VMD Tcl script that builds the backbone (N, CA, C; Angstrom):
set m [mol new atoms 228]
animate dup $m
set s [atomselect $m all]
$s set {name element resname resid chain x y z} {
  {N N MET 1 A 34.513 12.570 44.728}
  {CA C MET 1 A 34.358 11.242 45.316}
  {C C MET 1 A 35.470 11.056 46.340}
  {N N SER 2 A 35.101 10.678 47.548}
  {CA C SER 2 A 36.105 10.502 48.588}
  {C C SER 2 A 36.868 9.192 48.394}
  {N N ARG 3 A 38.025 9.122 49.002}
  {CA C ARG 3 A 38.881 7.933 48.893}
  {C C ARG 3 A 38.151 6.674 49.379}
  {N N GLY 4 A 37.384 6.783 50.450}
  {CA C GLY 4 A 36.650 5.640 50.983}
  {C C GLY 4 A 35.636 5.091 50.001}
  {N N VAL 5 A 34.961 5.976 49.295}
  {CA C VAL 5 A 33.980 5.555 48.306}
  {C C VAL 5 A 34.677 4.852 47.151}
  {N N VAL 6 A 35.824 5.369 46.713}
  {CA C VAL 6 A 36.582 4.745 45.627}
  {C C VAL 6 A 37.031 3.354 46.042}
  {N N ILE 7 A 37.534 3.206 47.235}
  {CA C ILE 7 A 37.988 1.894 47.716}
  {C C ILE 7 A 36.811 0.927 47.789}
  {N N ASP 8 A 35.654 1.378 48.276}
  {CA C ASP 8 A 34.470 0.524 48.324}
  {C C ASP 8 A 34.060 0.068 46.934}
  {N N TYR 9 A 34.137 0.969 45.959}
  {CA C TYR 9 A 33.793 0.633 44.577}
  {C C TYR 9 A 34.747 -0.418 44.028}
  {N N ILE 10 A 36.037 -0.260 44.276}
  {CA C ILE 10 A 37.028 -1.231 43.794}
  {C C ILE 10 A 36.794 -2.588 44.425}
  {N N VAL 11 A 36.521 -2.627 45.716}
  {CA C VAL 11 A 36.250 -3.894 46.396}
  {C C VAL 11 A 35.005 -4.534 45.783}
  {N N SER 12 A 33.985 -3.743 45.530}
  {CA C SER 12 A 32.759 -4.279 44.947}
  {C C SER 12 A 33.007 -4.849 43.552}
  {N N GLU 13 A 33.796 -4.148 42.734}
  {CA C GLU 13 A 34.123 -4.649 41.399}
  {C C GLU 13 A 34.927 -5.941 41.484}
  {N N ASN 14 A 35.867 -6.000 42.408}
  {CA C ASN 14 A 36.659 -7.219 42.585}
  {C C ASN 14 A 35.784 -8.375 43.056}
  {N N GLU 15 A 34.864 -8.101 43.959}
  {CA C GLU 15 A 33.952 -9.138 44.438}
  {C C GLU 15 A 33.056 -9.632 43.306}
  {N N ALA 16 A 32.552 -8.717 42.500}
  {CA C ALA 16 A 31.688 -9.095 41.377}
  {C C ALA 16 A 32.471 -9.972 40.398}
  {N N ARG 17 A 33.705 -9.590 40.086}
  {CA C ARG 17 A 34.547 -10.368 39.171}
  {C C ARG 17 A 34.768 -11.782 39.719}
  {N N GLU 18 A 35.051 -11.885 40.996}
  {CA C GLU 18 A 35.283 -13.201 41.604}
  {C C GLU 18 A 34.026 -14.067 41.563}
  {N N ILE 19 A 32.869 -13.476 41.779}
  {CA C ILE 19 A 31.607 -14.227 41.698}
  {C C ILE 19 A 31.413 -14.739 40.272}
  {N N ARG 20 A 31.620 -13.855 39.273}
  {CA C ARG 20 A 31.474 -14.277 37.876}
  {C C ARG 20 A 32.439 -15.405 37.545}
  {N N LYS 21 A 33.696 -15.300 37.991}
  {CA C LYS 21 A 34.701 -16.345 37.721}
  {C C LYS 21 A 34.302 -17.666 38.364}
  {N N LYS 22 A 33.875 -17.600 39.614}
  {CA C LYS 22 A 33.553 -18.808 40.377}
  {C C LYS 22 A 32.344 -19.545 39.807}
  {N N LYS 23 A 31.338 -18.806 39.383}
  {CA C LYS 23 A 30.090 -19.420 38.921}
  {C C LYS 23 A 30.117 -19.841 37.449}
  {N N ALA 24 A 31.075 -19.316 36.692}
  {CA C ALA 24 A 31.130 -19.587 35.249}
  {C C ALA 24 A 31.363 -21.072 34.953}
  {N N ASN 25 A 30.765 -21.540 33.872}
  {CA C ASN 25 A 30.969 -22.909 33.393}
  {C C ASN 25 A 32.170 -22.888 32.447}
  {N N TRP 26 A 33.354 -23.126 33.010}
  {CA C TRP 26 A 34.595 -23.003 32.249}
  {C C TRP 26 A 34.713 -24.053 31.159}
  {N N ASP 27 A 34.128 -25.228 31.333}
  {CA C ASP 27 A 34.145 -26.232 30.263}
  {C C ASP 27 A 33.404 -25.695 29.037}
  {N N PHE 28 A 32.234 -25.124 29.257}
  {CA C PHE 28 A 31.461 -24.532 28.164}
  {C C PHE 28 A 32.239 -23.395 27.509}
  {N N ILE 29 A 32.788 -22.506 28.320}
  {CA C ILE 29 A 33.524 -21.345 27.804}
  {C C ILE 29 A 34.712 -21.783 26.957}
  {N N ASN 30 A 35.474 -22.724 27.441}
  {CA C ASN 30 A 36.682 -23.161 26.736}
  {C C ASN 30 A 36.392 -23.919 25.445}
  {N N LYS 31 A 35.174 -24.385 25.260}
  {CA C LYS 31 A 34.799 -25.093 24.029}
  {C C LYS 31 A 34.298 -24.141 22.937}
  {N N GLN 32 A 34.172 -22.864 23.254}
  {CA C GLN 32 A 33.648 -21.891 22.299}
  {C C GLN 32 A 34.729 -21.456 21.304}
  {N N PRO 33 A 34.304 -20.987 20.133}
  {CA C PRO 33 A 35.274 -20.435 19.172}
  {C C PRO 33 A 36.038 -19.273 19.829}
  {N N PRO 34 A 37.243 -18.995 19.359}
  {CA C PRO 34 A 38.085 -17.985 20.023}
  {C C PRO 34 A 37.412 -16.632 20.282}
  {N N ARG 35 A 36.716 -16.101 19.305}
  {CA C ARG 35 A 36.085 -14.780 19.466}
  {C C ARG 35 A 35.023 -14.795 20.567}
  {N N ILE 36 A 34.217 -15.832 20.604}
  {CA C ILE 36 A 33.172 -15.976 21.630}
  {C C ILE 36 A 33.815 -16.191 22.992}
  {N N ARG 37 A 34.818 -17.081 23.043}
  {CA C ARG 37 A 35.522 -17.370 24.297}
  {C C ARG 37 A 36.129 -16.082 24.875}
  {N N GLU 38 A 36.789 -15.301 24.037}
  {CA C GLU 38 A 37.405 -14.061 24.510}
  {C C GLU 38 A 36.356 -13.064 24.999}
  {N N ALA 39 A 35.221 -13.020 24.334}
  {CA C ALA 39 A 34.147 -12.123 24.767}
  {C C ALA 39 A 33.597 -12.545 26.127}
  {N N LEU 40 A 33.413 -13.844 26.327}
  {CA C LEU 40 A 32.925 -14.329 27.621}
  {C C LEU 40 A 33.941 -14.033 28.725}
  {N N ILE 41 A 35.200 -14.232 28.450}
  {CA C ILE 41 A 36.246 -13.932 29.439}
  {C C ILE 41 A 36.285 -12.432 29.729}
  {N N TYR 42 A 36.151 -11.626 28.686}
  {CA C TYR 42 A 36.110 -10.173 28.887}
  {C C TYR 42 A 34.938 -9.824 29.812}
  {N N TYR 43 A 33.784 -10.420 29.558}
  {CA C TYR 43 A 32.620 -10.134 30.396}
  {C C TYR 43 A 32.884 -10.531 31.848}
  {N N ILE 44 A 33.495 -11.688 32.046}
  {CA C ILE 44 A 33.815 -12.122 33.405}
  {C C ILE 44 A 34.724 -11.100 34.093}
  {N N GLU 45 A 35.725 -10.632 33.380}
  {CA C GLU 45 A 36.688 -9.694 33.953}
  {C C GLU 45 A 36.110 -8.297 34.174}
  {N N LYS 46 A 35.344 -7.791 33.230}
  {CA C LYS 46 A 34.899 -6.393 33.268}
  {C C LYS 46 A 33.422 -6.200 33.586}
  {N N GLY 47 A 32.590 -7.210 33.293}
  {CA C GLY 47 A 31.160 -7.073 33.551}
  {C C GLY 47 A 30.444 -6.149 32.585}
  {N N ASP 48 A 31.056 -5.892 31.427}
  {CA C ASP 48 A 30.482 -4.963 30.446}
  {C C ASP 48 A 29.826 -5.761 29.319}
  {N N LEU 49 A 28.517 -5.868 29.393}
  {CA C LEU 49 A 27.752 -6.653 28.428}
  {C C LEU 49 A 27.849 -6.067 27.025}
  {N N TYR 50 A 27.810 -4.741 26.913}
  {CA C TYR 50 A 27.854 -4.098 25.608}
  {C C TYR 50 A 29.170 -4.387 24.884}
  {N N VAL 51 A 30.291 -4.135 25.533}
  {CA C VAL 51 A 31.590 -4.353 24.899}
  {C C VAL 51 A 31.791 -5.837 24.602}
  {N N ALA 52 A 31.414 -6.706 25.527}
  {CA C ALA 52 A 31.555 -8.145 25.305}
  {C C ALA 52 A 30.753 -8.590 24.086}
  {N N SER 53 A 29.551 -8.039 23.918}
  {CA C SER 53 A 28.733 -8.406 22.754}
  {C C SER 53 A 29.386 -7.936 21.459}
  {N N ARG 54 A 30.044 -6.786 21.493}
  {CA C ARG 54 A 30.751 -6.283 20.303}
  {C C ARG 54 A 31.946 -7.178 19.972}
  {N N ILE 55 A 32.673 -7.603 20.991}
  {CA C ILE 55 A 33.813 -8.509 20.781}
  {C C ILE 55 A 33.332 -9.797 20.121}
  {N N ALA 56 A 32.201 -10.307 20.602}
  {CA C ALA 56 A 31.652 -11.568 20.089}
  {C C ALA 56 A 31.017 -11.412 18.715}
  {N N GLY 57 A 30.708 -10.188 18.325}
  {CA C GLY 57 A 30.011 -9.963 17.061}
  {C C GLY 57 A 28.542 -10.342 17.145}
  {N N LEU 58 A 27.954 -10.190 18.335}
  {CA C LEU 58 A 26.559 -10.552 18.573}
  {C C LEU 58 A 25.794 -9.338 19.069}
  {N N THR 59 A 24.471 -9.418 19.006}
  {CA C THR 59 A 23.664 -8.384 19.644}
  {C C THR 59 A 23.777 -8.570 21.154}
  {N N ILE 60 A 23.359 -7.554 21.876}
  {CA C ILE 60 A 23.383 -7.662 23.338}
  {C C ILE 60 A 22.496 -8.815 23.794}
  {N N ASP 61 A 21.314 -8.951 23.184}
  {CA C ASP 61 A 20.408 -10.044 23.567}
  {C C ASP 61 A 21.022 -11.417 23.276}
  {N N GLU 62 A 21.657 -11.551 22.109}
  {CA C GLU 62 A 22.302 -12.829 21.763}
  {C C GLU 62 A 23.439 -13.142 22.737}
  {N N PHE 63 A 24.239 -12.128 23.046}
  {CA C PHE 63 A 25.333 -12.365 23.981}
  {C C PHE 63 A 24.806 -12.676 25.373}
  {N N ASN 64 A 23.747 -12.010 25.782}
  {CA C ASN 64 A 23.179 -12.276 27.102}
  {C C ASN 64 A 22.696 -13.722 27.207}
  {N N GLN 65 A 22.100 -14.243 26.144}
  {CA C GLN 65 A 21.688 -15.655 26.147}
  {C C GLN 65 A 22.905 -16.572 26.261}
  {N N LEU 66 A 23.977 -16.219 25.583}
  {CA C LEU 66 A 25.224 -16.989 25.667}
  {C C LEU 66 A 25.795 -16.921 27.085}
  {N N ARG 67 A 25.742 -15.742 27.698}
  {CA C ARG 67 A 26.207 -15.562 29.082}
  {C C ARG 67 A 25.442 -16.501 30.030}
  {N N ILE 68 A 24.146 -16.584 29.818}
  {CA C ILE 68 A 23.316 -17.466 30.652}
  {C C ILE 68 A 23.707 -18.922 30.441}
  {N N LYS 69 A 23.904 -19.337 29.190}
  {CA C LYS 69 A 24.333 -20.709 28.898}
  {C C LYS 69 A 25.681 -21.019 29.537}
  {N N ALA 70 A 26.537 -19.984 29.620}
  {CA C ALA 70 A 27.859 -20.171 30.203}
  {C C ALA 70 A 27.818 -20.128 31.730}
  {N N GLY 71 A 26.650 -19.902 32.300}
  {CA C GLY 71 A 26.511 -19.900 33.750}
  {C C GLY 71 A 27.127 -18.691 34.437}
  {N N ILE 72 A 27.308 -17.607 33.699}
  {CA C ILE 72 A 27.934 -16.408 34.268}
  {C C ILE 72 A 26.835 -15.504 34.825}
  {N N PRO 73 A 26.835 -15.276 36.125}
  {CA C PRO 73 A 25.790 -14.424 36.701}
  {C C PRO 73 A 25.984 -12.962 36.317}
  {N N ASN 74 A 24.903 -12.210 36.284}
  {CA C ASN 74 A 24.941 -10.782 35.993}
  {C C ASN 74 A 25.029 -10.036 37.301}
  {N N VAL 75 A 26.243 -9.873 37.812}
  {CA C VAL 75 A 26.461 -9.133 39.055}
  {C C VAL 75 A 27.273 -7.891 38.737}
  {N N SER 76 A 26.988 -6.826 39.445}
  {CA C SER 76 A 27.754 -5.598 39.226}
  {C C SER 76 A 27.912 -4.839 40.520}
}
mol reanalyze $m
mol bondsrecalc $m
mol representation Tube
mol addrep $m
């Protein structure tokens, strides 16, 4: 992988993270129990639905529904 491709990937990941942060319903997120709140924040930061669902102790489908309620877009 060339350096230019790596830099483009990093910029894309940073842009995706910023979109997730900007669109998220922080009032909803902050009212969640600690484990759920941390999972939603992890998802915002990393965009990894599988790991976030494990943190939350939910199935991927259950966590995805929670992500939608929290207003976090699925961008990658």
